[in-house]
C-alpha positions as CSV (number, residue, x, y, z in Angstrom):
1,M,-57.8,16.0,-8.8
2,K,-57.0,18.7,-11.3
3,A,-54.0,19.6,-9.3
4,L,-52.5,16.1,-9.6
5,R,-52.7,15.8,-13.3
6,P,-49.5,17.8,-14.1
7,L,-47.6,15.4,-11.8
8,A,-49.0,12.4,-13.8
9,E,-47.7,13.8,-17.0
10,D,-44.0,14.2,-15.8
11,D,-43.9,10.3,-15.1
12,D,-43.6,9.8,-18.9
13,D,-40.4,12.0,-19.0
14,P,-37.5,9.8,-20.4
15,M,-34.9,11.7,-18.5
16,L,-36.2,10.2,-15.3
17,S,-35.2,6.7,-16.3
18,A,-31.9,7.9,-17.5
19,V,-31.3,9.4,-14.0
20,N,-32.3,6.1,-12.4
21,I,-29.8,4.2,-14.6
22,V,-27.1,6.6,-13.6
23,D,-27.9,5.9,-10.0
24,V,-27.8,2.1,-10.5
25,F,-24.5,2.4,-12.2
26,L,-23.0,4.6,-9.4
27,V,-24.0,2.0,-6.8
28,L,-22.4,-0.8,-8.9
29,V,-19.1,1.1,-9.3
30,V,-19.0,1.8,-5.5
31,A,-19.5,-1.9,-4.9
32,L,-16.9,-2.8,-7.4
33,L,-14.3,-0.5,-6.0
34,T,-15.0,-1.7,-2.5
35,A,-14.5,-5.3,-3.6
36,V,-11.2,-4.5,-5.3
37,A,-10.0,-2.5,-2.2
38,L,-10.8,-5.4,0.1
39,Q,-9.1,-8.0,-2.2
40,H,-5.8,-6.1,-2.3
41,Q,-5.4,-5.6,1.5
42,P,-2.4,-7.4,2.9
43,A,-3.4,-10.6,4.6
44,G,-0.9,-10.1,7.5
45,D,1.3,-13.0,6.1
46,G,4.6,-11.8,4.9
47,G,6.2,-8.6,6.0
48,A,8.6,-7.3,8.6
49,V,8.3,-5.1,11.7
50,V,11.4,-3.3,13.1
51,H,11.5,-2.4,16.7
52,N,14.0,0.1,18.1
53,A,15.4,0.9,14.7
54,G,19.1,2.1,14.8
55,R,19.6,1.3,18.3
56,P,21.9,-1.5,19.7
57,D,18.8,-3.5,20.9
58,M,17.1,-3.4,17.6
59,E,14.8,-6.3,16.8
60,M,13.2,-7.3,13.5
61,V,10.2,-9.7,13.3
62,V,9.5,-11.4,10.0
63,R,6.4,-13.2,9.2
64,E,6.4,-15.9,6.5
65,R,3.9,-18.7,5.9
66,G,2.2,-18.2,9.4
67,R,5.5,-18.3,11.3
68,E,7.1,-15.3,13.1
69,V,10.9,-15.2,13.2
70,S,12.7,-12.7,15.4
71,Y,16.1,-11.4,14.6
72,R,18.0,-9.3,17.3
73,G,21.0,-7.2,16.9
74,S,24.1,-7.9,19.0
75,G,24.9,-4.3,19.4
76,G,28.1,-4.5,17.4
77,A,29.0,-4.4,13.7
78,S,28.1,-7.5,11.6
79,A,30.7,-9.6,10.0
80,G,30.5,-11.8,6.8
81,D,32.1,-12.7,3.6
82,G,30.6,-9.9,1.5
83,V,32.3,-6.9,-0.1
84,R,31.4,-3.4,-0.1
85,A,29.3,-2.5,-3.1
86,G,28.8,1.1,-3.0
87,V,27.6,4.1,-0.8
88,A,24.2,5.5,-0.3
89,Y,23.5,9.1,0.4
90,R,20.3,10.6,1.8
91,M,19.5,14.0,0.2
92,K,17.8,17.1,1.8
93,D,14.6,16.2,0.1
94,G,14.5,12.7,1.7
95,S,15.5,10.7,-1.5
96,I,18.3,8.3,-1.4
97,V,21.0,8.1,-3.9
98,Y,23.1,4.9,-4.3
99,V,26.6,5.3,-5.8
100,P,28.2,2.0,-6.9
101,E,32.0,1.6,-6.4
102,S,34.2,0.2,-9.0
103,E,35.6,-3.3,-8.7
104,D,39.1,-2.3,-7.7
105,R,38.0,0.2,-5.1
106,A,35.4,-2.1,-3.5
107,R,38.1,-4.4,-2.2
């Protein structure tokens, strides 16, 4: 029994309770982060998926309020009542720069 007495004296060490409190807080932090991550995942409602991008048979599927609406390209240029607003350039680093045009040049 004399060999076990030094172990019994270590049980009164206040640092052991501090280590246990840190462990409890770590578990709580992981649980909170998991809850936040699960809450911010997209629910699958709202969004768009593009199939065959840039090709004449391109199709875009849009999900809104539980419905899926499919838009298909006709293979030609689109027409409408809009006016040209500017030009977009893709840089070598992958960024896109938009350059607006003046009113007189846009028409």
